[in-house]
C-alpha atoms as one frame of an Amber mdcrd trajectory, in Angstrom:
protein
 111.569 123.099 156.217 109.006 124.246 153.178 105.925 122.161 152.995 106.583
 121.050 149.677 110.044 119.909 149.832 111.672 116.901 151.949 114.814 117.577
 153.921 117.149 115.513 156.347 115.837 117.028 159.297 111.936 116.039 158.998
 110.892 112.796 160.443 109.954 109.710 158.810 106.540 110.451 159.613 106.283
 113.974 158.296 108.117 112.060 154.984 105.316 109.818 155.106 102.764 112.588
 154.792 104.027 114.548 151.861 103.413 111.539 149.508 101.967 107.792 149.756
 105.214 106.717 147.718 107.382 107.253 150.739 107.146 103.824 152.236 108.060
 102.393 148.960 111.140 104.244 148.267 112.223 103.627 152.168 111.823 100.212
 151.242 113.876 100.060 148.158 116.800 101.280 150.386 116.131  98.464 153.026
 114.122 100.418 155.159 110.783  98.662 156.470 107.862  99.317 158.428 108.259
 102.842 159.025 104.439 103.787 158.878 103.961 101.445 162.023 107.151 102.234
 163.924 107.160 103.861 167.049 110.076 105.622 165.972 108.781 107.345 162.629
 107.474 110.127 164.810 110.786 111.148 166.453 113.759 109.829 163.859 114.997
 112.047 161.085 115.753 111.199 157.648 119.321 111.750 158.415 118.842 109.284
 161.014 117.754 106.965 159.025 120.260 107.101 156.501 122.872 107.135 159.263
 121.391 103.733 160.740 121.033 102.341 156.856 124.120 103.411 155.553 122.169
 105.066 152.819 123.737 108.138 151.122 121.603 111.279 152.195 121.714 113.035
 148.986 120.511 109.769 147.119 117.515 109.355 149.222 116.392 112.862 148.837
 116.874 112.652 145.072 114.733 109.768 145.331 111.946 111.160 147.539 111.773
 114.249 145.554 111.703 112.612 142.544 108.514 110.664 143.602 106.889 114.314
 144.488 107.666 115.518 140.707 105.981 112.616 139.020
């Protein structure tokens, strides 16, 4: 996992540390409360995609776009 890139195998907590925009992006996909959820430290972005029926590449594009802004 590169330090400046999101990946599906990173945990939600790791993604939240990448940019403060992560929570808003996840909320836009119907995923809420990640900053306070105990699962954030163990659940990966891939698992979130599976649980919430999110197309993984669409989520990755949104997250990478937030870092690029």
